[in-house]
C-alpha positions in Angstrom: 4.6 44.3 -22.2 7.6 42.2 -23.4 9.0 42.8 -26.8 8.2 39.6 -28.7 11.3 39.8 -30.8 13.6 39.7 -27.7 11.9 36.5 -26.4 11.9 34.3 -29.5 14.1 31.3 -29.3 15.1 31.7 -25.6 14.5 28.6 -23.5 11.7 29.1 -20.9 10.6 32.3 -22.6 7.3 33.3 -24.0 6.6 35.4 -27.0 4.3 37.6 -25.0 3.6 37.9 -21.3 0.8 40.2 -20.0 0.5 40.8 -16.3 -2.2 42.7 -14.3 -1.5 46.1 -13.0 -0.8 46.0 -9.2 -3.0 49.1 -8.8 -6.1 47.0 -9.6 -5.1 43.7 -8.0 -7.0 42.5 -4.9 -5.6 40.5 -2.0 -2.3 40.0 -3.8 -3.9 38.0 -6.6 -2.2 38.6 -10.0 -3.6 37.7 -13.4 -1.2 36.5 -16.1 -1.6 35.7 -19.8 1.2 34.1 -21.9 1.5 32.9 -25.4 1.9 29.1 -24.9 3.8 27.1 -27.5 2.4 23.9 -26.1 -1.1 25.1 -26.8 -0.5 27.3 -29.8 -2.6 30.0 -28.2 -2.7 32.4 -25.3 -3.3 30.8 -21.8 -4.2 32.3 -18.5 -3.3 31.8 -14.9 -3.9 33.4 -11.5 -0.8 33.8 -9.3 -0.5 34.5 -5.6 2.7 35.0 -3.6 2.0 34.8 0.1 3.7 37.5 2.3 7.2 36.7 3.4 8.3 34.7 0.3 12.1 34.7 0.0 14.4 33.3 -2.7 13.6 29.8 -4.0 10.1 30.0 -2.6 8.0 26.8 -2.9 5.6 26.8 -5.8 2.2 25.1 -5.6 0.3 24.4 -8.9 -3.4 24.1 -8.4 -5.5 22.5 -11.2 -9.2 23.2 -11.5 -12.0 20.8 -12.6 -14.3 20.7 -15.7 -16.1 23.9 -16.7 -13.6 26.0 -14.7 -10.7 28.2 -15.5 -7.7 29.9 -13.8 -9.9 32.0 -11.5 -11.8 29.1 -10.0 -9.5 28.1 -7.1 -9.2 31.7 -5.9 -12.7 33.1 -6.6 -14.8 30.0 -5.8 -12.5 28.4 -3.2 -10.5 31.3 -1.7 -7.3 29.3 -2.1 -5.0 32.4 -1.8 -6.7 33.5 1.4 -6.4 30.0 2.9 -2.7 30.0 2.0 -2.0 33.3 3.6 -4.0 32.3 6.8 -1.8 29.2 7.2 1.4 31.2 6.6 0.3 33.8 9.2 -0.5 31.0 11.7 3.0 29.4 11.2 1.4 26.3 9.8 3.3 26.4 6.5 6.2 28.5 5.1 5.4 31.2 2.6 4.5 29.7 -0.7 3.5 30.8 -4.2 0.3 29.5 -5.7 -0.1 29.2 -9.5 -3.6 28.5 -10.7 -3.6 27.9 -14.4 -6.4 27.3 -16.8 -6.5 23.8 -18.2 -6.1 25.3 -21.7 -9.9 25.8 -22.2 -10.5 23.0 -24.6 -14.1 21.9 -24.6 -15.6 21.3 -21.2 -12.2 20.2 -19.9 -8.9 19.2 -21.5 -8.1 16.6 -18.9 -4.6 18.1 -18.7 -3.7 15.5 -21.3 -1.5 15.6 -24.4 -3.8 15.8 -27.4 -2.7 15.4 -30.9 -2.4 19.1 -31.8 -2.3 20.7 -28.3 -0.2 19.4 -25.3 -2.2 20.4 -22.2 0.2 18.3 -20.1 3.3 20.2 -21.3 1.6 23.5 -20.6 1.3 22.5 -16.9 4.5 20.6 -16.4 6.9 22.9 -18.3 5.3 26.2 -19.1 3.4 27.1 -16.0 6.6 27.1 -13.7 8.4 29.2 -16.4 5.6 31.7 -16.5 5.6 32.1 -12.7 9.3 32.8 -12.8 8.5 35.7 -15.1 6.2 37.4 -12.6 7.4 36.3 -9.1 11.0 37.1 -8.3 11.1 34.6 -5.4 10.4 31.6 -7.7 13.5 30.3 -9.4 15.1 27.2 -10.7 15.7 25.9 -7.2 12.1 26.4 -6.0 10.4 23.1 -5.0 7.3 22.5 -7.1 4.1 20.8 -5.8 1.0 19.9 -7.7 -2.6 19.5 -6.6 -6.1 19.6 -8.1 -9.8 18.8 -7.7 -11.9 16.4 -9.7 -10.5 16.5 -13.3 -7.6 18.5 -11.8 -7.1 15.9 -9.1 -6.7 13.3 -11.8 -4.3 15.6 -13.7 -2.2 16.3 -10.6 -1.9 12.6 -9.5 -1.3 11.3 -13.0 1.2 14.0 -13.9 3.2 13.5 -10.6 3.3 9.8 -11.4 4.5 10.4 -15.0 7.1 13.1 -14.1 8.0 12.2 -10.5 11.3 14.1 -10.6 9.6 17.4 -11.2 7.4 17.5 -8.1 8.1 17.4 -4.4 4.6 16.1 -3.6 1.2 15.8 -5.1 -2.4 15.8 -3.8 -5.9 15.2 -5.2 -9.3 16.2 -4.0 -12.4 14.3 -5.2 -10.2 13.0 -8.1 -11.4 11.3 -11.2 -9.1 8.2 -11.3 -9.7 7.1 -14.9 -10.2 9.1 -18.1 -13.5 7.5 -19.0 -15.0 9.0 -15.8 -15.1 12.3 -17.6 -17.8 10.9 -20.0 -20.8 12.1 -17.9 -19.3 15.5 -17.2 -18.2 16.7 -20.7 -20.1 17.4 -23.9 -17.3 16.3 -26.1 -16.9 12.6 -27.2 -14.0 11.0 -25.4 -12.6 9.9 -28.7 -12.1 13.5 -29.7 -9.5 13.9 -27.0 -6.9 12.0 -29.1 -4.9 11.3 -25.9 -2.8 8.1 -25.6 -4.4 5.2 -23.7 -1.3 5.0 -21.5 -2.4 8.3 -20.0 -5.9 7.2 -19.1 -5.3 5.8 -15.6 -4.0 7.4 -12.4 -3.1 4.0 -11.0 -1.1 3.0 -14.1 0.8 6.3 -14.0 1.7 5.9 -10.3 2.7 2.3 -10.7 4.9 3.0 -13.7 7.4 5.0 -11.6 6.4 3.4 -8.3 10.0 3.4 -7.0 10.6 7.1 -7.6 7.3 8.7 -6.7 7.1 11.9 -4.6 4.9 11.8 -1.5 1.3 11.3 -2.6 -2.0 12.1 -0.8 -5.6 12.2 -1.9 -9.0 12.5 -0.3 -12.7 12.3 -1.2 -16.1 13.2 0.4 -18.3 10.4 1.6 -21.2 11.8 -0.4 -19.1 12.2 -3.6 -20.0 10.2 -6.8 -16.2 9.5 -7.1 -15.9 8.0 -3.7 -15.7 4.3 -4.8 -13.1 5.0 -7.5 -11.0 6.8 -4.9 -11.4 3.8 -2.5 -10.4 1.5 -5.3 -7.3 3.5 -6.1 -6.4 3.5 -2.4 -6.8 -0.3 -2.1 -4.8 -0.9 -5.3 -2.0 1.3 -4.1 -2.0 -0.5 -0.7 -1.9 -3.9 -2.4 1.0 -2.7 -4.6 2.9 -1.5 -1.6 2.9 2.1 -2.8 3.2 4.6 0.1 0.4 7.2 0.1 -2.0 9.1 2.3 -5.8 8.6 1.7 -8.5 10.4 3.7 -12.3 10.6 3.7 -14.3 13.4 5.0 -18.0 14.4 5.1 -19.1 16.2 2.0 -19.8 15.9 -1.7 -18.4 17.0 -5.1 -18.7 20.7 -4.3 -16.7 23.8 -3.6 -17.5 23.9 0.1 -15.6 20.6 0.4 -12.6 21.7 -1.7 -12.4 25.1 0.1 -12.3 23.3 3.4 -9.8 20.6 2.5 -7.3 22.6 0.5 -5.9 23.2 3.9 -5.1 19.5 4.3 -3.1 19.6 1.0 -1.1 22.7 2.0 -0.3 21.3 5.4 0.8 18.1 3.8 3.1 20.0 1.5 4.5 22.0 4.4 5.2 18.7 6.2 7.1 17.4 3.2 9.2 20.5 3.1 10.0 20.0 6.8 11.1 16.5 6.0 8.6 14.8 8.4 
């Protein structure tokens, strides 16, 4: 456990950092809890460093959907096992996965900056810093990627559009494309989010910095209730001349779909790293 007094006032530092004991970790999956200044509370993440990571290893941030938490991508989707399988097969270089909670506000924070808690800053600034605390191969030179599913897909695409210089590429699975699409999924009134209207639309975020965007991809299942919004986003980006990759596959809004197609995201990120 870190001494809180030694961390106060240091850039990129947390007052407290708790890390799981390697004796009890399974499949290389680490559990981390930090005191987040963006949230004013403790926040959790699961971290996985694939075998073979060297200095400045790529970092992939995976965002979960509503109702979930930091463990969802690993323990419902096997994300860490998919990553290691692709590394072993030579399909992608060794990477580090960071799977943070969304801040655990209501049924889902939307990864948005609220009035009193900034769930966006938690992801953009604090999650990479926290990973550097616990994985030696992640440093200031590590390329950072971001991806997510459903609410997390909306978060990943919107955040990459808003902060294009921070990410090498972004990907979304079954993504909500507008804030109001959360209405039928969460118990909380949308007005209680206190987020700025400028952060409500993935399309607006991507168009705002259209000339500086990192590579973007997204996909959706043909039986998914968010299929038409994803098709609309694809068409709007095409009409605006914004380069991107959009794919459709069989499947619905479900973990079997996300487990299968995380591989497409990781292969896409590997392609970006290779410069193809």
